[in-house]
N, CA and C atoms as an extended XYZ file, in Angstrom:
348
Properties=species:S:1:pos:R:3:atomname:S:1:resname:S:1:resid:I:1 pbc="F F F"
N        -7.556       16.869       15.706 N   MET     1
C        -6.713       16.198       14.888 CA  MET     1
C        -5.494       17.100       14.710 C   MET     1
N        -4.274       16.489       14.666 N   THR     2
C        -3.035       17.319       14.516 CA  THR     2
C        -2.511       17.146       13.108 C   THR     2
N        -1.559       17.983       12.793 N   THR     3
C        -0.920       17.808       11.415 CA  THR     3
C         0.497       17.277       11.642 C   THR     3
N         0.895       16.904       12.821 N   ASP     4
C         2.158       16.285       13.057 CA  ASP     4
C         2.201       14.921       12.316 C   ASP     4
N         3.404       14.520       11.749 N   GLU     5
C         3.547       13.210       11.133 CA  GLU     5
C         4.486       12.353       11.829 C   GLU     5
N         4.294       11.043       11.909 N   THR     6
C         5.117       10.085       12.491 CA  THR     6
C         5.747        9.273       11.361 C   THR     6
N         7.094        9.149       11.407 N   ASP     7
C         7.859        8.299       10.477 CA  ASP     7
C         7.858        6.900       10.988 C   ASP     7
N         7.525        5.951       10.036 N   ILE     8
C         7.576        4.564       10.337 CA  ILE     8
C         8.710        3.909        9.335 C   ILE     8
N         9.443        3.072        9.900 N   ASP     9
C        10.611        2.606        9.072 CA  ASP     9
C        10.452        1.067        8.897 C   ASP     9
N         9.468        0.610        8.218 N   PRO    10
C         9.481       -0.875        7.901 CA  PRO    10
C        10.712       -1.269        7.054 C   PRO    10
N        10.967       -2.529        6.961 N   PRO    11
C        12.164       -2.967        6.316 CA  PRO    11
C        12.224       -2.672        4.789 C   PRO    11
N        11.118       -2.461        4.095 N   HIS    12
C        11.223       -2.304        2.617 CA  HIS    12
C        10.542       -1.035        2.133 C   HIS    12
N        10.119       -0.155        2.955 N   SER    13
C         9.375        0.945        2.405 CA  SER    13
C         9.412        2.210        3.355 C   SER    13
N         9.148        3.267        2.716 N   ASN    14
C         9.129        4.541        3.613 CA  ASN    14
C         7.681        4.994        3.638 C   ASN    14
N         7.103        4.836        4.933 N   LEU    15
C         5.718        5.126        5.156 CA  LEU    15
C         5.642        6.354        5.944 C   LEU    15
N         4.820        7.345        5.696 N   VAL    16
C         4.610        8.448        6.528 CA  VAL    16
C         3.168        8.406        6.994 C   VAL    16
N         2.918        8.329        8.278 N   ILE    17
C         1.582        8.193        8.785 CA  ILE    17
C         1.123        9.428        9.512 C   ILE    17
N         0.063       10.046        9.026 N   PRO    18
C        -0.459       11.168        9.683 CA  PRO    18
C        -0.863       10.844       11.120 C   PRO    18
N        -0.505       11.571       12.163 N   GLU    19
C        -0.913       11.236       13.549 CA  GLU    19
C        -2.371       11.557       13.653 C   GLU    19
N        -3.220       10.580       14.084 N   MET    20
C        -4.603       10.802       14.304 CA  MET    20
C        -4.990       10.012       15.523 C   MET    20
N        -4.881       10.557       16.701 N   PRO    21
C        -4.972        9.936       17.965 CA  PRO    21
C        -6.309        9.339       18.281 C   PRO    21
N        -7.354        9.805       17.756 N   ASP    22
C        -8.746        9.339       18.207 CA  ASP    22
C        -9.326        8.256       17.182 C   ASP    22
N        -8.775        8.108       16.078 N   LYS    23
C        -9.174        7.001       15.103 CA  LYS    23
C        -8.123        6.664       14.189 C   LYS    23
N        -8.380        5.519       13.481 N   TYR    24
C        -7.358        5.080       12.484 CA  TYR    24
C        -7.364        6.003       11.373 C   TYR    24
N        -6.308        6.008       10.595 N   MET    25
C        -6.059        6.791        9.384 CA  MET    25
C        -7.096        6.405        8.380 C   MET    25
N        -7.492        7.309        7.560 N   GLU    26
C        -8.315        7.022        6.342 CA  GLU    26
C        -7.548        6.704        5.079 C   GLU    26
N        -6.304        7.313        5.013 N   THR    27
C        -5.498        7.068        3.873 CA  THR    27
C        -3.971        7.004        4.254 C   THR    27
N        -3.351        6.049        3.746 N   LEU    28
C        -1.938        5.875        4.090 CA  LEU    28
C        -1.143        5.831        2.798 C   LEU    28
N        -0.054        6.435        2.652 N   GLN    29
C         0.887        6.519        1.440 CA  GLN    29
C         2.181        5.923        1.648 C   GLN    29
N         2.694        5.225        0.660 N   ALA    30
C         4.087        4.716        0.857 CA  ALA    30
C         4.763        4.757       -0.630 C   ALA    30
N         6.035        4.426       -0.602 N   ASP    31
C         6.790        4.383       -1.878 CA  ASP    31
C         7.437        3.078       -2.085 C   ASP    31
N         7.184        2.345       -3.134 N   TRP    32
C         7.705        1.034       -3.365 CA  TRP    32
C         9.171        1.097       -4.090 C   TRP    32
N         9.606        2.214       -4.448 N   THR    33
C        10.841        2.169       -5.260 CA  THR    33
C        11.981        1.795       -4.505 C   THR    33
N        12.102        2.019       -3.162 N   ASP    34
C        13.221        1.589       -2.365 CA  ASP    34
C        13.535        0.165       -2.339 C   ASP    34
N        12.294       -0.649       -2.366 N   SER    35
C        12.463       -2.090       -2.292 CA  SER    35
C        12.517       -2.732       -3.726 C   SER    35
N        11.924       -1.967       -4.719 N   GLY    36
C        11.931       -2.419       -6.072 CA  GLY    36
C        10.698       -3.445       -6.215 C   GLY    36
N        10.024       -3.794       -5.192 N   GLN    37
C         8.964       -4.719       -5.290 CA  GLN    37
C         7.649       -4.193       -4.733 C   GLN    37
N         6.737       -3.795       -5.703 N   PRO    38
C         5.488       -3.179       -5.271 CA  PRO    38
C         4.636       -4.036       -4.304 C   PRO    38
N         4.657       -5.366       -4.607 N   ASP    39
C         3.829       -6.242       -3.717 CA  ASP    39
C         4.144       -6.287       -2.392 C   ASP    39
N         5.504       -6.237       -2.023 N   ILE    40
C         5.998       -6.168       -0.536 CA  ILE    40
C         5.423       -4.958        0.144 C   ILE    40
N         5.732       -3.811       -0.612 N   THR    41
C         5.379       -2.510        0.004 CA  THR    41
C         3.782       -2.422        0.159 C   THR    41
N         2.985       -2.969       -0.791 N   ILE    42
C         1.577       -3.014       -0.660 CA  ILE    42
C         1.180       -3.653        0.608 C   ILE    42
N         1.665       -5.001        0.755 N   VAL    43
C         1.271       -5.685        2.011 CA  VAL    43
C         1.709       -4.983        3.237 C   VAL    43
N         2.869       -4.397        3.262 N   GLU    44
C         3.386       -3.606        4.452 CA  GLU    44
C         2.427       -2.474        4.768 C   GLU    44
N         2.060       -1.761        3.720 N   THR    45
C         1.195       -0.653        3.944 CA  THR    45
C        -0.215       -0.946        4.376 C   THR    45
N        -0.754       -2.112        3.809 N   ILE    46
C        -2.019       -2.577        4.284 CA  ILE    46
C        -1.994       -2.938        5.686 C   ILE    46
N        -0.923       -3.700        6.104 N   ALA    47
C        -0.765       -4.180        7.468 CA  ALA    47
C        -0.686       -2.991        8.432 C   ALA    47
N        -0.025       -1.925        8.123 N   VAL    48
C         0.174       -0.786        8.985 CA  VAL    48
C        -1.134       -0.054        9.102 C   VAL    48
N        -1.779        0.091        8.020 N   ALA    49
C        -3.102        0.808        7.894 CA  ALA    49
C        -4.239        0.093        8.670 C   ALA    49
N        -4.202       -1.224        8.737 N   THR    50
C        -5.292       -1.931        9.323 CA  THR    50
C        -4.780       -2.548       10.700 C   THR    50
N        -3.570       -2.289       11.095 N   ASN    51
C        -3.027       -2.797       12.378 CA  ASN    51
C        -3.134       -4.174       12.381 C   ASN    51
N        -2.522       -4.878       11.410 N   ARG    52
C        -2.438       -6.298       11.299 CA  ARG    52
C        -0.948       -6.827       11.143 C   ARG    52
N        -0.702       -8.031       11.464 N   ASP    53
C         0.610       -8.639       11.207 CA  ASP    53
C         0.571       -9.109        9.706 C   ASP    53
N         1.516       -8.574        8.921 N   PRO    54
C         1.476       -8.976        7.545 CA  PRO    54
C         1.615      -10.543        7.256 C   PRO    54
N         2.237      -11.255        8.225 N   LEU    55
C         2.359      -12.717        8.151 CA  LEU    55
C         1.193      -13.463        8.314 C   LEU    55
N         0.168      -12.738        9.022 N   GLU    56
C        -1.180      -13.405        9.325 CA  GLU    56
C        -2.243      -12.995        8.337 C   GLU    56
N        -1.858      -12.174        7.353 N   MET    57
C        -2.923      -11.650        6.351 CA  MET    57
C        -3.035      -12.592        5.215 C   MET    57
N        -4.138      -12.529        4.504 N   ALA    58
C        -4.357      -13.458        3.333 CA  ALA    58
C        -3.354      -13.023        2.268 C   ALA    58
N        -2.959      -13.906        1.465 N   PRO    59
C        -1.993      -13.594        0.422 CA  PRO    59
C        -2.476      -12.467       -0.526 C   PRO    59
N        -1.633      -11.659       -0.920 N   LEU    60
C        -2.096      -10.600       -1.874 CA  LEU    60
C        -2.680      -11.189       -3.156 C   LEU    60
N        -2.074      -12.366       -3.550 N   ASN    61
C        -2.566      -13.112       -4.730 CA  ASN    61
C        -4.025      -13.493       -4.683 C   ASN    61
N        -4.555      -13.450       -3.615 N   ALA    62
C        -6.016      -13.681       -3.495 CA  ALA    62
C        -6.873      -12.600       -3.996 C   ALA    62
N        -6.217      -11.376       -4.201 N   SER    63
C        -6.937      -10.167       -4.685 CA  SER    63
C        -6.483       -9.677       -5.978 C   SER    63
N        -5.209      -10.020       -6.358 N   ILE    64
C        -4.617       -9.564       -7.631 CA  ILE    64
C        -3.521      -10.480       -8.072 C   ILE    64
N        -3.218      -10.604       -9.342 N   ASP    65
C        -2.139      -11.374       -9.930 CA  ASP    65
C        -0.873      -10.589       -9.620 C   ASP    65
N        -0.153      -10.986       -8.620 N   VAL    66
C         1.078      -10.261       -8.137 CA  VAL    66
C         2.191      -10.183       -9.106 C   VAL    66
N         2.347      -11.289       -9.806 N   ASP    67
C         3.468      -11.301      -10.866 CA  ASP    67
C         3.140      -10.331      -11.958 C   ASP    67
N         1.864      -10.355      -12.431 N   ALA    68
C         1.440       -9.356      -13.457 CA  ALA    68
C         1.593       -7.991      -12.922 C   ALA    68
N         1.189       -7.703      -11.700 N   LEU    69
C         1.219       -6.339      -11.086 CA  LEU    69
C         2.668       -5.854      -11.044 C   LEU    69
N         3.590       -6.638      -10.524 N   ASN    70
C         4.965       -6.288      -10.438 CA  ASN    70
C         5.590       -6.002      -11.821 C   ASN    70
N         5.305       -7.011      -12.777 N   ALA    71
C         5.779       -6.821      -14.103 CA  ALA    71
C         5.339       -5.523      -14.728 C   ALA    71
N         4.006       -5.170      -14.690 N   LEU    72
C         3.499       -3.990      -15.236 CA  LEU    72
C         4.037       -2.737      -14.652 C   LEU    72
N         4.388       -2.699      -13.313 N   LEU    73
C         4.749       -1.485      -12.623 CA  LEU    73
C         6.305       -1.315      -12.769 C   LEU    73
N         7.010       -2.428      -12.969 N   THR    74
C         8.528       -2.245      -12.968 CA  THR    74
C         9.098       -2.485      -14.395 C   THR    74
N         8.323       -2.521      -15.348 N   ARG    75
C         8.667       -2.784      -16.689 CA  ARG    75
C         9.755       -1.653      -17.252 C   ARG    75
N        10.633       -2.109      -17.981 N   GLU    76
C        11.613       -1.236      -18.661 CA  GLU    76
C        11.385       -1.355      -20.182 C   GLU    76
N        10.645       -0.411      -20.730 N   THR    77
C        10.480       -0.468      -22.207 CA  THR    77
C        10.616        1.042      -22.776 C   THR    77
N        10.713        1.169      -24.026 N   PRO    78
C        10.833        2.505      -24.649 CA  PRO    78
C         9.727        3.481      -24.054 C   PRO    78
N         8.504        2.959      -23.809 N   ASP    79
C         7.429        3.792      -23.408 CA  ASP    79
C         7.202        3.692      -21.827 C   ASP    79
N         8.251        3.239      -21.153 N   SER    80
C         8.071        3.044      -19.703 CA  SER    80
C         7.935        4.415      -18.920 C   SER    80
N         8.164        5.517      -19.610 N   HIS    81
C         7.983        6.809      -18.953 CA  HIS    81
C         6.516        7.097      -18.933 C   HIS    81
N         5.567        6.410      -19.576 N   THR    82
C         4.264        6.537      -19.543 CA  THR    82
C         3.743        5.967      -18.209 C   THR    82
N         3.089        6.762      -17.427 N   PRO    83
C         2.699        6.389      -16.074 CA  PRO    83
C         1.624        5.304      -16.180 C   PRO    83
N         1.798        4.309      -15.182 N   VAL    84
C         0.790        3.236      -15.045 CA  VAL    84
C         0.200        3.282      -13.717 C   VAL    84
N        -1.130        3.118      -13.565 N   GLN    85
C        -1.771        3.179      -12.334 CA  GLN    85
C        -2.762        1.992      -12.252 C   GLN    85
N        -2.711        1.202      -11.124 N   VAL    86
C        -3.526        0.021      -10.942 CA  VAL    86
C        -4.274        0.194       -9.623 C   VAL    86
N        -5.619        0.087       -9.620 N   SER    87
C        -6.318        0.120       -8.396 CA  SER    87
C        -7.112       -1.235       -8.169 C   SER    87
N        -7.192       -1.684       -7.012 N   PHE    88
C        -7.950       -2.819       -6.710 CA  PHE    88
C        -8.315       -2.952       -5.227 C   PHE    88
N        -9.230       -3.794       -4.809 N   THR    89
C        -9.605       -4.051       -3.452 CA  THR    89
C        -8.861       -5.195       -2.843 C   THR    89
N        -8.286       -5.042       -1.734 N   TYR    90
C        -7.675       -6.200       -0.945 CA  TYR    90
C        -8.810       -6.821       -0.315 C   TYR    90
N        -9.159       -7.979       -0.747 N   GLU    91
C       -10.395       -8.697       -0.386 CA  GLU    91
C       -10.560       -8.954        1.169 C   GLU    91
N        -9.520       -9.324        1.780 N   GLU    92
C        -9.701       -9.643        3.272 CA  GLU    92
C       -10.178       -8.472        4.072 C   GLU    92
N        -9.804       -7.236        3.821 N   THR    93
C       -10.210       -6.175        4.622 CA  THR    93
C       -11.113       -5.197        3.842 C   THR    93
N       -11.334       -5.415        2.608 N   GLY    94
C       -12.084       -4.441        1.768 CA  GLY    94
C       -11.373       -3.127        1.531 C   GLY    94
N       -10.011       -3.099        1.743 N   THR    95
C        -9.120       -1.928        1.725 CA  THR    95
C        -8.928       -1.624        0.121 C   THR    95
N        -9.158       -0.328       -0.120 N   GLN    96
C        -8.864        0.018       -1.575 CA  GLN    96
C        -7.355        0.347       -1.677 C   GLN    96
N        -6.745       -0.137       -2.722 N   VAL    97
C        -5.317        0.021       -2.988 CA  VAL    97
C        -5.230        0.709       -4.316 C   VAL    97
N        -4.256        1.706       -4.463 N   THR    98
C        -3.886        2.177       -5.777 CA  THR    98
C        -2.391        2.287       -5.730 C   THR    98
N        -1.732        1.756       -6.770 N   VAL    99
C        -0.270        1.703       -6.885 CA  VAL    99
C         0.067        2.249       -8.298 C   VAL    99
N         1.163        2.963       -8.266 N   ARG   100
C         1.545        3.617       -9.479 CA  ARG   100
C         3.001        3.266       -9.857 C   ARG   100
N         3.217        3.418      -11.175 N   SER   101
C         4.671        3.028      -11.574 CA  SER   101
C         5.687        4.004      -11.133 C   SER   101
N         5.334        5.247      -10.629 N   ASP   102
C         6.251        6.160      -10.083 CA  ASP   102
C         6.667        5.824       -8.614 C   ASP   102
N         5.960        4.667       -8.179 N   GLY   103
C         6.297        4.332       -6.803 CA  GLY   103
C         5.329        4.534       -5.656 C   GLY   103
N         4.343        5.326       -6.058 N   GLN   104
C         3.267        5.631       -5.003 CA  GLN   104
C         2.413        4.569       -4.779 C   GLN   104
N         2.185        4.205       -3.442 N   VAL   105
C         1.159        3.248       -2.976 CA  VAL   105
C         0.213        4.019       -2.104 C   VAL   105
N        -1.174        3.945       -2.440 N   ILE   106
C        -2.161        4.545       -1.558 CA  ILE   106
C        -3.010        3.514       -1.104 C   ILE   106
N        -3.204        3.439        0.235 N   VAL   107
C        -4.186        2.574        0.779 CA  VAL   107
C        -5.224        3.405        1.423 C   VAL   107
N        -6.522        3.095        1.125 N   SER   108
C        -7.584        3.932        1.543 CA  SER   108
C        -8.486        2.980        2.399 C   SER   108
N        -8.890        3.433        3.582 N   LEU   109
C        -9.717        2.713        4.597 CA  LEU   109
C       -11.119        3.230        4.639 C   LEU   109
N       -12.052        2.481        4.711 N   ASP   110
C       -13.393        2.912        5.145 CA  ASP   110
C       -13.574        2.590        6.557 C   ASP   110
N       -14.673        2.847        7.196 N   ASP   111
C       -14.787        2.661        8.664 CA  ASP   111
C       -14.732        1.119        9.060 C   ASP   111
N       -15.051        0.175        8.145 N   GLU   112
C       -14.992       -1.245        8.493 CA  GLU   112
C       -13.657       -1.829        8.160 C   GLU   112
N       -12.779       -1.214        7.371 N   SER   113
C       -11.533       -1.813        7.009 CA  SER   113
C       -10.593       -2.193        8.116 C   SER   113
N       -10.691       -1.260        9.157 N   ASN   114
C        -9.698       -1.360       10.270 CA  ASN   114
C       -10.277       -2.134       11.427 C   ASN   114
N       -11.359       -2.697       11.192 N   GLY   115
C       -11.953       -3.550       12.274 CA  GLY   115
C       -12.665       -2.772       13.414 C   GLY   115
N       -12.893       -1.493       13.208 N   ARG   116
C       -13.655       -0.638       14.236 CA  ARG   116
C       -14.995       -0.473       13.836 C   ARG   116
């Protein structure tokens, strides 16, 4: 395993994928603050991590209320400096997703999540 990193430039997020030539990644991180839409970045990150076309994946709404998630993470209130973290399982792949109000998206795979 190498420590080199490969930059991927999807349309709405900044993903940095560790290079792992012999197997899929176990964890992938992204930042949703560039797009301002956590749900878009979550779908893109799951798609990259599981080697799937995001347009052919089950809607994120099947796993979590997307409107509530976006509202919770992007809210502007006097206490909005208090960090928020939400974790859930994307049902189609069993992928574990953690998303934070500071912009961090973490997608964690198990051996079965990537179809191998």
